[in-house]
C-alpha positions in Angstrom: 76.8 -9.7 44.3 73.1 -9.8 43.8 71.7 -11.6 40.7 68.5 -10.3 39.2 66.4 -11.9 36.5 64.9 -10.0 33.6 61.5 -11.5 33.0 61.2 -11.0 29.3 59.6 -13.4 26.8 62.6 -15.1 25.3 63.9 -18.6 26.1 67.5 -19.4 26.6 69.7 -20.5 23.7 68.5 -23.9 22.4 70.5 -26.8 23.8 72.2 -28.9 21.0 71.8 -32.6 21.5 75.5 -33.1 21.7 75.9 -30.7 24.7 75.5 -31.4 28.3 74.0 -28.7 30.5 75.1 -28.0 34.1 73.7 -30.1 36.9 70.2 -29.1 37.9 67.2 -30.7 39.6 65.6 -33.4 37.5 61.9 -32.6 36.8 59.6 -34.9 34.9 56.7 -33.7 32.8 54.0 -36.3 33.4 51.4 -34.8 31.1 49.6 -37.5 29.2 47.7 -35.2 26.9 50.1 -35.3 23.9 48.0 -32.7 22.0 48.8 -30.1 24.7 51.2 -27.6 23.1 51.7 -25.5 26.2 55.3 -24.7 27.1 57.2 -27.1 29.3 57.7 -26.3 33.0 60.5 -23.7 33.6 62.5 -26.3 35.6 62.9 -28.5 32.5 64.7 -25.9 30.5 68.5 -26.3 30.4 70.6 -23.4 31.3 74.4 -22.9 31.2 76.4 -21.5 34.1 78.3 -18.3 33.5 81.6 -20.3 33.2 80.0 -22.6 30.6 78.7 -19.6 28.7 82.2 -18.2 28.5 83.5 -21.5 27.1 80.7 -21.8 24.5 81.1 -18.2 23.3 83.0 -17.8 20.0 83.4 -14.1 20.7 83.4 -12.0 23.9 83.6 -8.2 23.5 83.1 -5.0 25.4 80.9 -3.0 23.1 78.6 0.1 22.8 75.1 -0.3 21.3 74.8 2.3 18.5 71.6 1.2 16.8 68.5 -1.0 17.4 66.0 -1.9 14.8 63.0 -4.3 14.9 62.0 -6.3 11.8 58.7 -7.6 13.2 60.2 -10.7 14.8 63.7 -9.9 16.0 65.7 -6.9 17.3 68.9 -6.3 15.3 71.5 -4.5 17.3 74.6 -2.9 15.9 77.5 -2.6 18.3 80.7 -0.7 18.2 83.6 -2.8 19.5 85.5 -1.2 22.4 87.7 -4.2 23.4 87.9 -7.9 22.5 88.4 -10.6 25.1 87.8 -13.6 22.9 87.7 -14.1 19.2 88.4 -11.6 16.5 85.8 -9.3 14.8 85.9 -6.0 13.0 85.1 -2.6 14.3 81.4 -3.4 14.5 79.1 -6.4 14.7 75.4 -7.2 14.5 73.6 -9.1 17.3 70.2 -10.6 16.6 67.9 -10.7 19.6 64.9 -13.0 19.1 61.8 -12.6 21.2 58.2 -13.5 21.1 55.2 -14.2 23.2 52.8 -17.1 22.4 49.4 -18.4 23.2 47.8 -21.8 22.8 45.1 -21.8 20.1 42.3 -23.8 21.8 41.1 -26.9 19.9 43.8 -26.5 17.2 46.8 -28.0 18.9 49.1 -25.2 17.8 50.7 -22.1 19.2 50.0 -18.6 17.9 53.1 -16.3 18.1 53.3 -12.6 18.4 56.4 -10.4 18.6 57.1 -7.4 20.7 60.0 -5.0 20.4 59.7 -4.1 24.1 61.2 -7.3 25.4 64.7 -6.4 24.1 66.8 -5.2 27.1 69.6 -3.6 25.0 69.6 0.2 24.6 71.5 2.4 22.2 74.2 4.4 23.9 74.8 1.9 26.6 77.9 -0.3 27.0 77.8 -4.0 27.5 80.0 -7.1 28.0 78.7 -9.5 25.3 79.1 -13.2 25.3 78.3 -14.2 21.7 78.1 -17.1 19.3 78.8 -16.4 15.6 76.3 -17.6 13.0 76.8 -17.7 9.3 73.4 -18.6 7.8 72.3 -18.9 4.3 69.3 -16.5 4.4 71.1 -13.7 6.2 72.9 -10.8 4.5 76.0 -11.2 6.6 77.5 -13.0 9.6 75.6 -12.2 12.8 75.8 -13.1 16.5 73.5 -14.1 19.3 74.1 -14.0 23.0 74.9 -17.2 24.9 72.0 -18.0 27.3 71.1 -14.3 27.1 73.7 -13.2 29.7 73.3 -9.5 30.0 76.0 -7.4 31.7 75.8 -3.6 31.3 78.4 -1.2 32.6 75.7 1.1 33.8 74.5 -1.5 36.3 77.7 -0.9 38.2 78.2 2.8 37.5 74.7 3.7 38.8 75.9 2.7 42.3 74.2 -0.7 42.3 76.0 -4.0 42.7 73.7 -6.0 40.4 74.6 -7.8 37.2 71.6 -9.0 35.3 71.7 -12.5 34.1 68.9 -12.7 31.5 67.0 -15.9 31.0 69.0 -18.0 33.5 68.4 -19.3 37.0 70.7 -17.6 39.6 71.4 -20.8 41.6 73.0 -22.4 38.6 74.5 -19.3 36.9 77.9 -19.3 38.6 79.6 -22.6 39.4 81.5 -20.9 42.3 81.2 -18.0 44.7 83.3 -15.8 42.5 80.4 -13.5 41.7 80.4 -12.3 45.3 83.8 -10.7 44.6 82.6 -8.5 41.7 82.7 -4.9 42.8 82.6 -3.4 39.3 82.5 -3.9 35.5 86.3 -4.4 35.4 86.1 -7.3 37.8 83.7 -9.1 35.4 86.2 -8.5 32.6 89.1 -9.8 34.7 87.1 -12.9 35.6 86.3 -13.6 32.0 90.0 -13.3 31.0 90.9 -15.7 33.7 88.3 -18.2 32.5 89.6 -17.9 28.9 93.2 -18.5 30.0 92.2 -21.5 32.0 90.0 -23.0 29.2 90.9 -21.5 25.8 87.9 -23.1 24.1 87.1 -21.8 20.6 83.5 -21.9 21.5 80.5 -23.6 19.9 81.3 -24.6 16.3 78.5 -24.1 13.8 77.4 -27.3 12.1 76.8 -28.7 9.6 79.9 -27.5 7.9 78.7 -28.2 4.3 76.5 -25.1 4.5 79.6 -23.0 4.0 81.5 -25.5 1.9 82.5 -25.1 -1.8 83.3 -28.8 -2.2 80.6 -30.3 -4.5 80.9 -33.8 -3.0 80.4 -32.4 0.5 77.4 -30.3 -0.5 75.8 -33.2 -2.4 76.3 -35.5 0.5 74.6 -33.1 2.8 71.7 -32.3 0.5 68.7 -34.7 0.6 67.4 -33.3 -2.8 69.1 -32.3 -6.1 66.7 -31.2 -8.8 66.2 -29.0 -11.8 63.4 -26.4 -11.6 61.8 -23.7 -13.6 61.1 -20.5 -11.6 57.4 -19.8 -12.4 56.6 -16.7 -10.3 57.7 -14.6 -7.3 55.3 -15.1 -4.5 56.4 -12.8 -1.7 59.3 -11.6 0.5 59.9 -14.1 3.2 61.4 -13.1 6.5 64.3 -10.7 6.7 66.4 -11.7 3.7 64.7 -14.2 1.4 62.2 -14.5 -1.4 59.5 -17.1 -1.8 59.1 -18.5 -5.4 56.7 -20.9 -7.0 58.7 -23.4 -9.0 58.1 -26.5 -11.1 60.4 -29.5 -10.6 61.4 -30.7 -14.1 64.1 -33.3 -13.3 65.0 -35.1 -10.1 68.5 -36.4 -9.6 68.5 -37.1 -5.9 65.6 -37.4 -3.4 62.0 -38.1 -4.2 60.6 -34.7 -5.3 57.8 -35.2 -7.8 57.7 -33.3 -11.1 55.2 -30.8 -9.9 54.9 -27.2 -8.6 56.5 -26.5 -5.2 57.7 -23.4 -3.3 61.3 -22.6 -2.7 63.2 -19.9 -0.8 65.9 -18.0 -2.7 68.2 -15.1 -1.8 66.8 -11.9 -3.2 67.7 -11.2 -6.9 69.2 -14.7 -7.6 66.4 -16.1 -9.8 64.0 -14.7 -12.4 60.6 -15.8 -13.7 61.0 -18.4 -16.5 64.6 -19.2 -15.6 65.8 -22.8 -15.2 68.1 -23.8 -12.4 69.8 -26.7 -10.7 69.2 -26.5 -7.0 70.2 -28.6 -3.9 67.7 -28.6 -1.1 67.2 -29.4 2.5 64.2 -31.4 3.8 61.2 -29.3 4.8 60.5 -29.1 8.5 56.8 -29.7 7.7 54.7 -29.9 4.6 53.3 -26.4 4.9 56.8 -24.8 4.7 58.8 -24.1 1.5 62.0 -25.9 0.6 65.3 -24.1 1.4 68.6 -24.3 -0.4 71.0 -26.6 1.5 74.1 -24.4 1.3 75.7 -21.2 0.0 76.6 -23.0 -3.2 73.4 -24.9 -3.9 72.0 -22.8 -6.8 73.2 -22.9 -10.4 71.8 -21.6 -13.7 71.0 -24.4 -16.2 73.9 -23.5 -18.4 76.5 -23.2 -15.6 79.3 -25.7 -16.1 79.7 -26.0 -12.3 76.4 -27.9 -12.2 77.9 -30.6 -14.4 80.0 -31.8 -11.5 76.9 -32.6 -9.4 75.3 -34.3 -12.4 78.3 -36.6 -12.9 78.4 -37.5 -9.2 74.8 -38.5 -9.2 75.3 -40.6 -12.3 78.3 -42.4 -10.8 76.3 -43.2 -7.6 73.5 -45.0 -9.5 
């Protein structure tokens, strides 16, 4: 079986610090110019083998792409499920395919990103074997999925008379940990191999953390939130990304963390706050000063007269 790379502009799935990638050549990046923001050498990027990707996947399905939209940063792909090999989903699911190109801004030590719909390899009407990881994020309208290491297996690759499976974003020497790929004569062989791997290693896949993001336990949410404050929503600033609103707020009371009583910007879900309203909110740390604060969980926003907020207030008083 011949493995071919798709040379599109998207990196492999980020490697969590707790995971160990498959063995690969050790390459050192000896650049001394710390201000150089150019990308690392390709050899230093960690990839998973096909077998590791199957183990990391929370869901593996055979599916038909029925719709593809582009939001200016990501392609959002709607798939009709034909069969499920791992996990359990409904009749349809949404896959988010992130892609971008970048250039170094000379003299400014930063990257400028641009986004292109053309780099997405999935096409409506075609059928695929999808190795997926489930994500349940705060600023998304629903649960969505992303591919593991961007493994791309389309039924048409076999039906067109070719014997190529396309492994997107991975290096062929490390993709399969054995010579099994040489035995693939068709799409059904790939499915059979995946079923065998699942039976040998029934891993639930990569578990999304931190768990407090989906928690309804006040103690767990407060413990995972660096900041707990009361704010007044002053004014809507703009839509932010795919499913969020940016608001200018004034911090009026601080119960946890070190936010000063001043104006700051906070991201909320659409329609959840109004100008002049007072709210108790639990926040994550900002990644950098130029970015707005984000809610820490799905249960981190309460109107000022909501009795549920009293639980958080009592816990902060008891911890003093």
